[in-house]
PDBQT receptor file of N, H, CA, C and O in Angstrom, charges set to zero:
ATOM      1  N   MET A   1      16.667 -25.561  -5.472  1.00  0.00    +0.000 N 
ATOM      2  CA  MET A   1      17.120 -25.974  -4.152  1.00  0.00    +0.000 C 
ATOM      3  C   MET A   1      15.963 -25.948  -3.158  1.00  0.00    +0.000 C 
ATOM      4  O   MET A   1      15.864 -26.815  -2.289  1.00  0.00    +0.000 OA
ATOM      5  N   LEU A   2      15.094 -24.955  -3.288  1.00  0.00    +0.000 N 
ATOM      6  H   LEU A   2      15.174 -24.251  -3.993  1.00  0.00    +0.000 HD
ATOM      7  CA  LEU A   2      13.957 -24.882  -2.371  1.00  0.00    +0.000 C 
ATOM      8  C   LEU A   2      13.041 -26.099  -2.553  1.00  0.00    +0.000 C 
ATOM      9  O   LEU A   2      12.525 -26.641  -1.574  1.00  0.00    +0.000 OA
ATOM     10  N   ALA A   3      12.842 -26.522  -3.791  1.00  0.00    +0.000 N 
ATOM     11  H   ALA A   3      13.261 -26.082  -4.585  1.00  0.00    +0.000 HD
ATOM     12  CA  ALA A   3      11.997 -27.686  -4.054  1.00  0.00    +0.000 C 
ATOM     13  C   ALA A   3      12.591 -28.951  -3.463  1.00  0.00    +0.000 C 
ATOM     14  O   ALA A   3      11.856 -29.834  -3.022  1.00  0.00    +0.000 OA
ATOM     15  N   ASP A   4      13.921 -29.049  -3.449  1.00  0.00    +0.000 N 
ATOM     16  H   ASP A   4      14.519 -28.331  -3.808  1.00  0.00    +0.000 HD
ATOM     17  CA  ASP A   4      14.565 -30.212  -2.839  1.00  0.00    +0.000 C 
ATOM     18  C   ASP A   4      14.352 -30.238  -1.338  1.00  0.00    +0.000 C 
ATOM     19  O   ASP A   4      14.268 -31.311  -0.740  1.00  0.00    +0.000 OA
ATOM     20  N   LEU A   5      14.263 -29.052  -0.717  1.00  0.00    +0.000 N 
ATOM     21  H   LEU A   5      14.331 -28.181  -1.204  1.00  0.00    +0.000 HD
ATOM     22  CA  LEU A   5      14.120 -28.980   0.739  1.00  0.00    +0.000 C 
ATOM     23  C   LEU A   5      12.686 -29.199   1.206  1.00  0.00    +0.000 C 
ATOM     24  O   LEU A   5      12.456 -29.942   2.160  1.00  0.00    +0.000 OA
ATOM     25  N   VAL A   6      11.715 -28.559   0.544  1.00  0.00    +0.000 N 
ATOM     26  H   VAL A   6      11.902 -27.956  -0.231  1.00  0.00    +0.000 HD
ATOM     27  CA  VAL A   6      10.343 -28.577   1.062  1.00  0.00    +0.000 C 
ATOM     28  C   VAL A   6       9.343 -29.274   0.160  1.00  0.00    +0.000 C 
ATOM     29  O   VAL A   6       8.201 -29.496   0.561  1.00  0.00    +0.000 OA
ATOM     30  N   GLY A   7       9.744 -29.616  -1.032  1.00  0.00    +0.000 N 
ATOM     31  H   GLY A   7      10.672 -29.435  -1.358  1.00  0.00    +0.000 HD
ATOM     32  CA  GLY A   7       8.819 -30.259  -1.960  1.00  0.00    +0.000 C 
ATOM     33  C   GLY A   7       8.390 -29.289  -3.045  1.00  0.00    +0.000 C 
ATOM     34  O   GLY A   7       8.362 -28.079  -2.823  1.00  0.00    +0.000 OA
ATOM     35  N   PRO A   8       8.058 -29.809  -4.210  1.00  0.00    +0.000 N 
ATOM     36  CA  PRO A   8       7.756 -28.935  -5.347  1.00  0.00    +0.000 C 
ATOM     37  C   PRO A   8       6.485 -28.101  -5.183  1.00  0.00    +0.000 C 
ATOM     38  O   PRO A   8       6.450 -26.947  -5.610  1.00  0.00    +0.000 OA
ATOM     39  N   ALA A   9       5.451 -28.661  -4.576  1.00  0.00    +0.000 N 
ATOM     40  H   ALA A   9       5.479 -29.598  -4.228  1.00  0.00    +0.000 HD
ATOM     41  CA  ALA A   9       4.195 -27.907  -4.432  1.00  0.00    +0.000 C 
ATOM     42  C   ALA A   9       4.356 -26.734  -3.480  1.00  0.00    +0.000 C 
ATOM     43  O   ALA A   9       3.902 -25.629  -3.777  1.00  0.00    +0.000 OA
ATOM     44  N   LEU A  10       4.998 -26.961  -2.337  1.00  0.00    +0.000 N 
ATOM     45  H   LEU A  10       5.366 -27.858  -2.096  1.00  0.00    +0.000 HD
ATOM     46  CA  LEU A  10       5.204 -25.886  -1.365  1.00  0.00    +0.000 C 
ATOM     47  C   LEU A  10       6.164 -24.840  -1.917  1.00  0.00    +0.000 C 
ATOM     48  O   LEU A  10       5.981 -23.645  -1.682  1.00  0.00    +0.000 OA
ATOM     49  N   ALA A  11       7.178 -25.277  -2.644  1.00  0.00    +0.000 N 
ATOM     50  H   ALA A  11       7.326 -26.247  -2.834  1.00  0.00    +0.000 HD
ATOM     51  CA  ALA A  11       8.117 -24.320  -3.245  1.00  0.00    +0.000 C 
ATOM     52  C   ALA A  11       7.397 -23.441  -4.264  1.00  0.00    +0.000 C 
ATOM     53  O   ALA A  11       7.608 -22.229  -4.298  1.00  0.00    +0.000 OA
ATOM     54  N   ARG A  12       6.542 -24.052  -5.098  1.00  0.00    +0.000 N 
ATOM     55  H   ARG A  12       6.371 -25.037  -5.070  1.00  0.00    +0.000 HD
ATOM     56  CA  ARG A  12       5.792 -23.277  -6.090  1.00  0.00    +0.000 C 
ATOM     57  C   ARG A  12       4.871 -22.269  -5.416  1.00  0.00    +0.000 C 
ATOM     58  O   ARG A  12       4.798 -21.114  -5.835  1.00  0.00    +0.000 OA
ATOM     59  N   ASP A  13       4.162 -22.704  -4.366  1.00  0.00    +0.000 N 
ATOM     60  H   ASP A  13       4.221 -23.643  -4.025  1.00  0.00    +0.000 HD
ATOM     61  CA  ASP A  13       3.253 -21.798  -3.657  1.00  0.00    +0.000 C 
ATOM     62  C   ASP A  13       4.010 -20.667  -2.968  1.00  0.00    +0.000 C 
ATOM     63  O   ASP A  13       3.540 -19.529  -2.946  1.00  0.00    +0.000 OA
ATOM     64  N   THR A  14       5.171 -20.971  -2.408  1.00  0.00    +0.000 N 
ATOM     65  H   THR A  14       5.553 -21.896  -2.425  1.00  0.00    +0.000 HD
ATOM     66  CA  THR A  14       5.967 -19.950  -1.727  1.00  0.00    +0.000 C 
ATOM     67  C   THR A  14       6.477 -18.909  -2.711  1.00  0.00    +0.000 C 
ATOM     68  O   THR A  14       6.375 -17.709  -2.459  1.00  0.00    +0.000 OA
ATOM     69  N   VAL A  15       7.025 -19.363  -3.827  1.00  0.00    +0.000 N 
ATOM     70  H   VAL A  15       7.108 -20.338  -4.032  1.00  0.00    +0.000 HD
ATOM     71  CA  VAL A  15       7.533 -18.424  -4.837  1.00  0.00    +0.000 C 
ATOM     72  C   VAL A  15       6.393 -17.596  -5.421  1.00  0.00    +0.000 C 
ATOM     73  O   VAL A  15       6.556 -16.401  -5.664  1.00  0.00    +0.000 OA
ATOM     74  N   THR A  16       5.252 -18.216  -5.645  1.00  0.00    +0.000 N 
ATOM     75  H   THR A  16       5.119 -19.187  -5.448  1.00  0.00    +0.000 HD
ATOM     76  CA  THR A  16       4.092 -17.489  -6.167  1.00  0.00    +0.000 C 
ATOM     77  C   THR A  16       3.640 -16.407  -5.187  1.00  0.00    +0.000 C 
ATOM     78  O   THR A  16       3.320 -15.293  -5.601  1.00  0.00    +0.000 OA
ATOM     79  N   ALA A  17       3.612 -16.722  -3.904  1.00  0.00    +0.000 N 
ATOM     80  H   ALA A  17       3.873 -17.627  -3.567  1.00  0.00    +0.000 HD
ATOM     81  CA  ALA A  17       3.223 -15.732  -2.890  1.00  0.00    +0.000 C 
ATOM     82  C   ALA A  17       4.208 -14.572  -2.838  1.00  0.00    +0.000 C 
ATOM     83  O   ALA A  17       3.802 -13.419  -2.698  1.00  0.00    +0.000 OA
ATOM     84  N   ILE A  18       5.487 -14.867  -2.948  1.00  0.00    +0.000 N 
ATOM     85  H   ILE A  18       5.817 -15.804  -3.062  1.00  0.00    +0.000 HD
ATOM     86  CA  ILE A  18       6.504 -13.802  -2.914  1.00  0.00    +0.000 C 
ATOM     87  C   ILE A  18       6.367 -12.893  -4.134  1.00  0.00    +0.000 C 
ATOM     88  O   ILE A  18       6.427 -11.670  -4.008  1.00  0.00    +0.000 OA
ATOM     89  N   VAL A  19       6.184 -13.485  -5.303  1.00  0.00    +0.000 N 
ATOM     90  H   VAL A  19       6.135 -14.479  -5.405  1.00  0.00    +0.000 HD
ATOM     91  CA  VAL A  19       6.040 -12.686  -6.528  1.00  0.00    +0.000 C 
ATOM     92  C   VAL A  19       4.763 -11.855  -6.479  1.00  0.00    +0.000 C 
ATOM     93  O   VAL A  19       4.770 -10.685  -6.862  1.00  0.00    +0.000 OA
ATOM     94  N   ASN A  20       3.677 -12.444  -6.017  1.00  0.00    +0.000 N 
ATOM     95  H   ASN A  20       3.670 -13.394  -5.706  1.00  0.00    +0.000 HD
ATOM     96  CA  ASN A  20       2.409 -11.707  -5.922  1.00  0.00    +0.000 C 
ATOM     97  C   ASN A  20       2.501 -10.559  -4.915  1.00  0.00    +0.000 C 
ATOM     98  O   ASN A  20       1.929  -9.494  -5.146  1.00  0.00    +0.000 OA
ATOM     99  N   ALA A  21       3.203 -10.755  -3.815  1.00  0.00    +0.000 N 
ATOM    100  H   ALA A  21       3.667 -11.620  -3.626  1.00  0.00    +0.000 HD
ATOM    101  CA  ALA A  21       3.365  -9.685  -2.828  1.00  0.00    +0.000 C 
ATOM    102  C   ALA A  21       4.146  -8.521  -3.426  1.00  0.00    +0.000 C 
ATOM    103  O   ALA A  21       3.784  -7.361  -3.230  1.00  0.00    +0.000 OA
ATOM    104  N   GLY A  22       5.218  -8.829  -4.155  1.00  0.00    +0.000 N 
ATOM    105  H   GLY A  22       5.512  -9.771  -4.314  1.00  0.00    +0.000 HD
ATOM    106  CA  GLY A  22       5.979  -7.758  -4.806  1.00  0.00    +0.000 C 
ATOM    107  C   GLY A  22       5.155  -7.023  -5.837  1.00  0.00    +0.000 C 
ATOM    108  O   GLY A  22       5.244  -5.800  -5.948  1.00  0.00    +0.000 OA
ATOM    109  N   ASP A  23       4.354  -7.754  -6.594  1.00  0.00    +0.000 N 
ATOM    110  H   ASP A  23       4.282  -8.747  -6.504  1.00  0.00    +0.000 HD
ATOM    111  CA  ASP A  23       3.482  -7.149  -7.588  1.00  0.00    +0.000 C 
ATOM    112  C   ASP A  23       2.445  -6.248  -6.920  1.00  0.00    +0.000 C 
ATOM    113  O   ASP A  23       2.136  -5.172  -7.433  1.00  0.00    +0.000 OA
ATOM    114  N   HIS A  24       1.913  -6.675  -5.795  1.00  0.00    +0.000 N 
ATOM    115  H   HIS A  24       2.164  -7.549  -5.378  1.00  0.00    +0.000 HD
ATOM    116  CA  HIS A  24       0.923  -5.882  -5.059  1.00  0.00    +0.000 C 
ATOM    117  C   HIS A  24       1.547  -4.584  -4.537  1.00  0.00    +0.000 C 
ATOM    118  O   HIS A  24       0.924  -3.525  -4.611  1.00  0.00    +0.000 OA
ATOM    119  N   VAL A  25       2.754  -4.659  -4.020  1.00  0.00    +0.000 N 
ATOM    120  H   VAL A  25       3.260  -5.519  -3.961  1.00  0.00    +0.000 HD
ATOM    121  CA  VAL A  25       3.440  -3.460  -3.524  1.00  0.00    +0.000 C 
ATOM    122  C   VAL A  25       3.674  -2.471  -4.657  1.00  0.00    +0.000 C 
ATOM    123  O   VAL A  25       3.465  -1.270  -4.486  1.00  0.00    +0.000 OA
ATOM    124  N   ILE A  26       4.104  -2.963  -5.805  1.00  0.00    +0.000 N 
ATOM    125  H   ILE A  26       4.274  -3.939  -5.944  1.00  0.00    +0.000 HD
ATOM    126  CA  ILE A  26       4.334  -2.081  -6.950  1.00  0.00    +0.000 C 
ATOM    127  C   ILE A  26       3.018  -1.458  -7.407  1.00  0.00    +0.000 C 
ATOM    128  O   ILE A  26       2.974  -0.263  -7.700  1.00  0.00    +0.000 OA
ATOM    129  N   ASP A  27       1.947  -2.247  -7.472  1.00  0.00    +0.000 N 
ATOM    130  H   ASP A  27       1.983  -3.218  -7.234  1.00  0.00    +0.000 HD
ATOM    131  CA  ASP A  27       0.638  -1.709  -7.872  1.00  0.00    +0.000 C 
ATOM    132  C   ASP A  27       0.180  -0.615  -6.927  1.00  0.00    +0.000 C 
ATOM    133  O   ASP A  27      -0.295   0.428  -7.375  1.00  0.00    +0.000 OA
ATOM    134  N   CYS A  28       0.316  -0.837  -5.620  1.00  0.00    +0.000 N 
ATOM    135  H   CYS A  28       0.702  -1.684  -5.256  1.00  0.00    +0.000 HD
ATOM    136  CA  CYS A  28      -0.108   0.157  -4.636  1.00  0.00    +0.000 C 
ATOM    137  C   CYS A  28       0.741   1.419  -4.725  1.00  0.00    +0.000 C 
ATOM    138  O   CYS A  28       0.223   2.529  -4.602  1.00  0.00    +0.000 OA
ATOM    139  N   SER A  29       2.041   1.252  -4.937  1.00  0.00    +0.000 N 
ATOM    140  H   SER A  29       2.462   0.350  -5.037  1.00  0.00    +0.000 HD
ATOM    141  CA  SER A  29       2.930   2.408  -5.031  1.00  0.00    +0.000 C 
ATOM    142  C   SER A  29       2.587   3.266  -6.242  1.00  0.00    +0.000 C 
ATOM    143  O   SER A  29       2.535   4.492  -6.149  1.00  0.00    +0.000 OA
ATOM    144  N   VAL A  30       2.353   2.617  -7.373  1.00  0.00    +0.000 N 
ATOM    145  H   VAL A  30       2.394   1.621  -7.449  1.00  0.00    +0.000 HD
ATOM    146  CA  VAL A  30       2.013   3.364  -8.588  1.00  0.00    +0.000 C 
ATOM    147  C   VAL A  30       0.659   4.040  -8.426  1.00  0.00    +0.000 C 
ATOM    148  O   VAL A  30       0.490   5.193  -8.824  1.00  0.00    +0.000 OA
ATOM    149  N   THR A  31      -0.294   3.343  -7.854  1.00  0.00    +0.000 N 
ATOM    150  H   THR A  31      -0.156   2.406  -7.531  1.00  0.00    +0.000 HD
ATOM    151  CA  THR A  31      -1.622   3.921  -7.648  1.00  0.00    +0.000 C 
ATOM    152  C   THR A  31      -1.565   5.122  -6.714  1.00  0.00    +0.000 C 
ATOM    153  O   THR A  31      -2.192   6.145  -6.988  1.00  0.00    +0.000 OA
ATOM    154  N   ASN A  32      -0.823   5.015  -5.616  1.00  0.00    +0.000 N 
ATOM    155  H   ASN A  32      -0.313   4.184  -5.394  1.00  0.00    +0.000 HD
ATOM    156  CA  ASN A  32      -0.697   6.135  -4.686  1.00  0.00    +0.000 C 
ATOM    157  C   ASN A  32       0.019   7.314  -5.318  1.00  0.00    +0.000 C 
ATOM    158  O   ASN A  32      -0.363   8.462  -5.090  1.00  0.00    +0.000 OA
ATOM    159  N   TRP A  33       1.057   7.050  -6.114  1.00  0.00    +0.000 N 
ATOM    160  H   TRP A  33       1.367   6.117  -6.300  1.00  0.00    +0.000 HD
ATOM    161  CA  TRP A  33       1.771   8.125  -6.785  1.00  0.00    +0.000 C 
ATOM    162  C   TRP A  33       0.839   8.835  -7.761  1.00  0.00    +0.000 C 
ATOM    163  O   TRP A  33       0.800  10.064  -7.813  1.00  0.00    +0.000 OA
ATOM    164  N   TRP A  34       0.082   8.043  -8.543  1.00  0.00    +0.000 N 
ATOM    165  H   TRP A  34       0.114   7.044  -8.501  1.00  0.00    +0.000 HD
ATOM    166  CA  TRP A  34      -0.825   8.630  -9.518  1.00  0.00    +0.000 C 
ATOM    167  C   TRP A  34      -1.908   9.455  -8.821  1.00  0.00    +0.000 C 
ATOM    168  O   TRP A  34      -2.243  10.552  -9.268  1.00  0.00    +0.000 OA
ATOM    169  N   ALA A  35      -2.446   8.927  -7.738  1.00  0.00    +0.000 N 
ATOM    170  H   ALA A  35      -2.174   8.036  -7.375  1.00  0.00    +0.000 HD
ATOM    171  CA  ALA A  35      -3.510   9.640  -7.030  1.00  0.00    +0.000 C 
ATOM    172  C   ALA A  35      -2.992  10.935  -6.415  1.00  0.00    +0.000 C 
ATOM    173  O   ALA A  35      -3.711  11.934  -6.389  1.00  0.00    +0.000 OA
ATOM    174  N   ALA A  36      -1.766  10.933  -5.923  1.00  0.00    +0.000 N 
ATOM    175  H   ALA A  36      -1.182  10.122  -5.944  1.00  0.00    +0.000 HD
ATOM    176  CA  ALA A  36      -1.202  12.138  -5.301  1.00  0.00    +0.000 C 
ATOM    177  C   ALA A  36      -1.030  13.252  -6.324  1.00  0.00    +0.000 C 
ATOM    178  O   ALA A  36      -1.225  14.422  -5.996  1.00  0.00    +0.000 OA
ATOM    179  N   TYR A  37      -0.672  12.913  -7.548  1.00  0.00    +0.000 N 
ATOM    180  H   TYR A  37      -0.514  11.962  -7.814  1.00  0.00    +0.000 HD
ATOM    181  CA  TYR A  37      -0.468  13.939  -8.561  1.00  0.00    +0.000 C 
ATOM    182  C   TYR A  37      -1.716  14.228  -9.369  1.00  0.00    +0.000 C 
ATOM    183  O   TYR A  37      -1.846  15.311  -9.940  1.00  0.00    +0.000 OA
ATOM    184  N   ARG A  38      -2.636  13.277  -9.425  1.00  0.00    +0.000 N 
ATOM    185  H   ARG A  38      -2.531  12.397  -8.961  1.00  0.00    +0.000 HD
ATOM    186  CA  ARG A  38      -3.877  13.510 -10.161  1.00  0.00    +0.000 C 
ATOM    187  C   ARG A  38      -4.861  14.307  -9.322  1.00  0.00    +0.000 C 
ATOM    188  O   ARG A  38      -5.560  15.181  -9.836  1.00  0.00    +0.000 OA
ATOM    189  N   TYR A  39      -4.915  14.007  -8.043  1.00  0.00    +0.000 N 
ATOM    190  H   TYR A  39      -4.347  13.297  -7.626  1.00  0.00    +0.000 HD
ATOM    191  CA  TYR A  39      -5.815  14.706  -7.126  1.00  0.00    +0.000 C 
ATOM    192  C   TYR A  39      -4.995  15.308  -5.989  1.00  0.00    +0.000 C 
ATOM    193  O   TYR A  39      -5.042  14.786  -4.874  1.00  0.00    +0.000 OA
ATOM    194  N   PRO A  40      -4.246  16.385  -6.227  1.00  0.00    +0.000 N 
ATOM    195  CA  PRO A  40      -3.348  16.909  -5.195  1.00  0.00    +0.000 C 
ATOM    196  C   PRO A  40      -4.083  17.453  -3.970  1.00  0.00    +0.000 C 
ATOM    197  O   PRO A  40      -3.490  17.568  -2.897  1.00  0.00    +0.000 OA
ATOM    198  N   GLU A  41      -5.360  17.786  -4.116  1.00  0.00    +0.000 N 
ATOM    199  H   GLU A  41      -5.842  17.692  -4.988  1.00  0.00    +0.000 HD
ATOM    200  CA  GLU A  41      -6.084  18.304  -2.949  1.00  0.00    +0.000 C 
ATOM    201  C   GLU A  41      -6.311  17.235  -1.893  1.00  0.00    +0.000 C 
ATOM    202  O   GLU A  41      -6.640  17.561  -0.752  1.00  0.00    +0.000 OA
ATOM    203  N   HIS A  42      -6.144  15.966  -2.246  1.00  0.00    +0.000 N 
ATOM    204  H   HIS A  42      -5.877  15.701  -3.173  1.00  0.00    +0.000 HD
ATOM    205  CA  HIS A  42      -6.327  14.888  -1.289  1.00  0.00    +0.000 C 
ATOM    206  C   HIS A  42      -5.013  14.360  -0.731  1.00  0.00    +0.000 C 
ATOM    207  O   HIS A  42      -5.008  13.425   0.069  1.00  0.00    +0.000 OA
ATOM    208  N   HIS A  43      -3.910  14.950  -1.145  1.00  0.00    +0.000 N 
ATOM    209  H   HIS A  43      -3.914  15.710  -1.794  1.00  0.00    +0.000 HD
ATOM    210  CA  HIS A  43      -2.619  14.472  -0.654  1.00  0.00    +0.000 C 
ATOM    211  C   HIS A  43      -2.452  14.894   0.806  1.00  0.00    +0.000 C 
ATOM    212  O   HIS A  43      -2.751  16.041   1.137  1.00  0.00    +0.000 OA
ATOM    213  N   PRO A  44      -1.985  14.009   1.690  1.00  0.00    +0.000 N 
ATOM    214  CA  PRO A  44      -1.900  14.331   3.113  1.00  0.00    +0.000 C 
ATOM    215  C   PRO A  44      -1.020  15.542   3.431  1.00  0.00    +0.000 C 
ATOM    216  O   PRO A  44      -1.288  16.257   4.396  1.00  0.00    +0.000 OA
ATOM    217  N   ARG A  45       0.021  15.780   2.636  1.00  0.00    +0.000 N 
ATOM    218  H   ARG A  45       0.239  15.199   1.852  1.00  0.00    +0.000 HD
ATOM    219  CA  ARG A  45       0.900  16.911   2.938  1.00  0.00    +0.000 C 
ATOM    220  C   ARG A  45       0.257  18.246   2.618  1.00  0.00    +0.000 C 
ATOM    221  O   ARG A  45       0.610  19.259   3.223  1.00  0.00    +0.000 OA
ATOM    222  N   THR A  46      -0.681  18.270   1.678  1.00  0.00    +0.000 N 
ATOM    223  H   THR A  46      -0.967  17.447   1.187  1.00  0.00    +0.000 HD
ATOM    224  CA  THR A  46      -1.264  19.541   1.269  1.00  0.00    +0.000 C 
ATOM    225  C   THR A  46      -2.736  19.666   1.646  1.00  0.00    +0.000 C 
ATOM    226  O   THR A  46      -3.353  20.693   1.363  1.00  0.00    +0.000 OA
ATOM    227  N   ALA A  47      -3.304  18.661   2.269  1.00  0.00    +0.000 N 
ATOM    228  H   ALA A  47      -2.803  17.827   2.499  1.00  0.00    +0.000 HD
ATOM    229  CA  ALA A  47      -4.717  18.708   2.635  1.00  0.00    +0.000 C 
ATOM    230  C   ALA A  47      -4.930  19.713   3.762  1.00  0.00    +0.000 C 
ATOM    231  O   ALA A  47      -4.102  19.813   4.668  1.00  0.00    +0.000 OA
ATOM    232  N   PRO A  48      -6.025  20.453   3.713  1.00  0.00    +0.000 N 
ATOM    233  CA  PRO A  48      -6.292  21.400   4.803  1.00  0.00    +0.000 C 
ATOM    234  C   PRO A  48      -6.610  20.666   6.097  1.00  0.00    +0.000 C 
ATOM    235  O   PRO A  48      -7.179  19.574   6.079  1.00  0.00    +0.000 OA
ATOM    236  N   THR A  49      -6.244  21.263   7.201  1.00  0.00    +0.000 N 
ATOM    237  H   THR A  49      -5.781  22.150   7.216  1.00  0.00    +0.000 HD
ATOM    238  CA  THR A  49      -6.532  20.656   8.492  1.00  0.00    +0.000 C 
ATOM    239  C   THR A  49      -7.739  21.358   9.111  1.00  0.00    +0.000 C 
ATOM    240  O   THR A  49      -7.956  22.552   8.905  1.00  0.00    +0.000 OA
ATOM    241  N   ARG A  50      -8.503  20.603   9.859  1.00  0.00    +0.000 N 
ATOM    242  H   ARG A  50      -8.326  19.633  10.026  1.00  0.00    +0.000 HD
ATOM    243  CA  ARG A  50      -9.659  21.192  10.533  1.00  0.00    +0.000 C 
ATOM    244  C   ARG A  50      -9.199  22.012  11.733  1.00  0.00    +0.000 C 
ATOM    245  O   ARG A  50      -8.177  21.718  12.352  1.00  0.00    +0.000 OA
ATOM    246  N   ALA A  51      -9.966  23.031  12.042  1.00  0.00    +0.000 N 
ATOM    247  H   ALA A  51     -10.797  23.269  11.539  1.00  0.00    +0.000 HD
ATOM    248  CA  ALA A  51      -9.689  23.809  13.239  1.00  0.00    +0.000 C 
ATOM    249  C   ALA A  51     -10.006  22.963  14.459  1.00  0.00    +0.000 C 
ATOM    250  O   ALA A  51     -10.917  22.136  14.437  1.00  0.00    +0.000 OA
ATOM    251  N   ALA A  52      -9.253  23.177  15.514  1.00  0.00    +0.000 N 
ATOM    252  H   ALA A  52      -8.513  23.849  15.533  1.00  0.00    +0.000 HD
ATOM    253  CA  ALA A  52      -9.475  22.410  16.739  1.00  0.00    +0.000 C 
ATOM    254  C   ALA A  52     -10.848  22.773  17.313  1.00  0.00    +0.000 C 
ATOM    255  O   ALA A  52     -11.266  23.929  17.258  1.00  0.00    +0.000 OA
ATOM    256  N   TYR A  53     -11.534  21.783  17.856  1.00  0.00    +0.000 N 
ATOM    257  H   TYR A  53     -11.195  20.844  17.900  1.00  0.00    +0.000 HD
ATOM    258  CA  TYR A  53     -12.863  22.003  18.425  1.00  0.00    +0.000 C 
ATOM    259  C   TYR A  53     -12.736  22.753  19.734  1.00  0.00    +0.000 C 
ATOM    260  O   TYR A  53     -11.942  22.382  20.599  1.00  0.00    +0.000 OA
ATOM    261  N   ARG A  54     -13.509  23.793  19.874  1.00  0.00    +0.000 N 
ATOM    262  H   ARG A  54     -14.154  24.093  19.172  1.00  0.00    +0.000 HD
ATOM    263  CA  ARG A  54     -13.554  24.541  21.132  1.00  0.00    +0.000 C 
ATOM    264  C   ARG A  54     -14.959  24.479  21.685  1.00  0.00    +0.000 C 
ATOM    265  O   ARG A  54     -15.930  24.684  20.957  1.00  0.00    +0.000 OA
ATOM    266  N   PHE A  55     -15.070  24.201  22.953  1.00  0.00    +0.000 N 
ATOM    267  H   PHE A  55     -14.282  24.034  23.544  1.00  0.00    +0.000 HD
ATOM    268  CA  PHE A  55     -16.380  24.192  23.599  1.00  0.00    +0.000 C 
ATOM    269  C   PHE A  55     -16.759  25.615  23.962  1.00  0.00    +0.000 C 
ATOM    270  O   PHE A  55     -16.011  26.311  24.648  1.00  0.00    +0.000 OA
ATOM    271  N   ASP A  56     -17.914  26.039  23.503  1.00  0.00    +0.000 N 
ATOM    272  H   ASP A  56     -18.522  25.473  22.945  1.00  0.00    +0.000 HD
ATOM    273  CA  ASP A  56     -18.391  27.403  23.778  1.00  0.00    +0.000 C 
ATOM    274  C   ASP A  56     -19.556  27.301  24.752  1.00  0.00    +0.000 C 
ATOM    275  O   ASP A  56     -20.525  26.590  24.483  1.00  0.00    +0.000 OA
ATOM    276  N   HIS A  57     -19.477  27.987  25.859  1.00  0.00    +0.000 N 
ATOM    277  H   HIS A  57     -18.690  28.564  26.078  1.00  0.00    +0.000 HD
ATOM    278  CA  HIS A  57     -20.525  27.909  26.871  1.00  0.00    +0.000 C 
ATOM    279  C   HIS A  57     -21.850  28.512  26.402  1.00  0.00    +0.000 C 
ATOM    280  O   HIS A  57     -22.901  28.186  26.953  1.00  0.00    +0.000 OA
ATOM    281  N   LEU A  58     -21.815  29.363  25.419  1.00  0.00    +0.000 N 
ATOM    282  H   LEU A  58     -20.961  29.627  24.971  1.00  0.00    +0.000 HD
ATOM    283  CA  LEU A  58     -23.039  29.954  24.917  1.00  0.00    +0.000 C 
ATOM    284  C   LEU A  58     -23.693  28.974  24.008  1.00  0.00    +0.000 C 
ATOM    285  O   LEU A  58     -24.757  29.258  23.457  1.00  0.00    +0.000 OA
TER     286      LEU A  58
């Protein structure tokens, strides 16, 4: 139906972009999950925070 409305080339490009975007989201999600469990010291929830900067007059 999409090809009937906009033409076969545009329909193919649109569907390809949608599929590639979903694939990219899945790749990023899996990579982030793997990195969080492989390198837990870099996970934002468990990473140490820096002490606040204090100006010392000395």
